[in-house]
C-alpha positions as CSV (number, residue, x, y, z in Angstrom):
1,X,102.1,121.1,81.1
2,X,105.4,119.8,82.2
3,X,106.8,116.5,80.9
4,X,105.8,113.4,82.9
5,X,108.9,111.7,84.3
6,X,109.6,109.3,87.1
7,X,111.5,110.2,90.2
8,X,114.1,107.5,89.3
9,X,114.7,109.2,85.9
10,X,114.8,112.6,87.5
11,X,117.5,111.5,89.9
12,X,119.5,110.0,87.0
13,X,119.1,113.3,85.1
14,X,120.1,115.3,88.2
15,X,116.9,117.3,88.1
16,X,115.8,119.3,91.2
17,X,112.1,118.8,90.4
18,X,110.0,116.3,88.4
19,X,106.4,115.9,87.4
20,X,104.4,112.6,87.7
21,X,101.0,113.8,86.6
22,X,99.5,112.0,89.7
23,X,98.0,113.9,92.7
24,X,99.8,113.9,96.0
25,X,98.0,112.7,99.2
26,X,96.5,116.2,99.5
27,X,95.2,116.2,96.0
28,X,97.8,118.6,94.4
29,X,98.8,117.7,90.8
30,X,102.1,119.5,90.4
31,X,105.9,119.2,90.5
32,X,107.6,117.3,93.2
33,X,111.1,117.6,94.7
34,X,113.5,115.0,93.6
35,X,115.4,114.7,96.9
36,X,112.3,114.2,99.1
37,X,109.5,113.3,96.6
38,X,107.4,116.0,98.4
39,X,104.8,118.0,96.5
40,X,105.9,121.6,95.8
41,X,102.5,123.0,96.7
42,X,102.4,121.1,100.0
43,X,105.9,122.4,100.8
44,X,104.8,126.0,100.0
45,X,101.7,125.7,102.2
46,X,103.7,124.2,105.1
47,X,106.1,127.2,105.1
48,X,103.4,129.8,105.4
49,X,102.6,131.6,108.7
50,X,99.3,130.9,110.4
51,X,98.0,134.3,109.4
52,X,98.8,133.8,105.8
53,X,97.2,130.3,105.8
54,X,94.0,131.8,107.2
55,X,94.0,134.6,104.6
56,X,94.4,132.0,101.8
57,X,91.6,129.9,103.2
58,X,89.3,133.0,103.4
59,X,90.3,134.0,99.8
60,X,89.6,130.6,98.5
61,X,86.2,130.4,100.2
62,X,85.3,133.9,98.8
63,X,86.2,132.8,95.2
64,X,84.2,129.6,95.5
65,X,81.2,131.6,96.9
66,X,81.4,134.1,94.1
67,X,81.6,131.4,91.5
68,X,78.6,129.6,93.0
69,X,76.5,132.8,93.0
70,X,77.4,133.5,89.4
71,X,76.5,130.0,88.4
72,X,73.2,130.1,90.2
73,X,72.3,133.5,88.7
74,X,73.1,132.3,85.2
75,X,71.0,129.2,85.7
76,X,68.0,131.2,87.0
77,X,68.4,134.4,85.0
78,X,65.1,133.9,83.0
79,X,63.2,133.3,86.3
80,X,64.5,136.6,87.7
81,X,63.5,138.5,84.5
82,X,60.0,137.0,84.6
83,X,59.6,137.9,88.3
84,X,60.7,141.5,87.6
85,X,58.3,141.6,84.6
86,X,61.0,142.1,82.1
87,X,60.7,139.0,80.0
88,X,62.6,139.1,76.7
89,X,62.1,142.6,75.5
90,X,63.6,143.8,72.3
91,X,64.4,147.5,72.0
92,X,62.7,149.3,69.3
93,X,64.9,150.9,66.7
94,X,63.2,154.3,66.4
């Protein structure tokens, strides 16, 4: 993780970016630009084309859905096994 530094100190050290450890107004916790104080992530998102933004939103939704399915499956795995009649079988070593 980057070193936490104030904007004032970053200006004094002539840094281009600095890290406060605090979220921006959109919730990103990352580096900020010294000249404007803007979040790098917000700046990157603002520069994207509408098509790219839509693709990122769909990708993020898909990842969240896959994580939710995996979490639910792991939580209910024994229920699925009982319903299928599998139970906790142990293979014989013959």
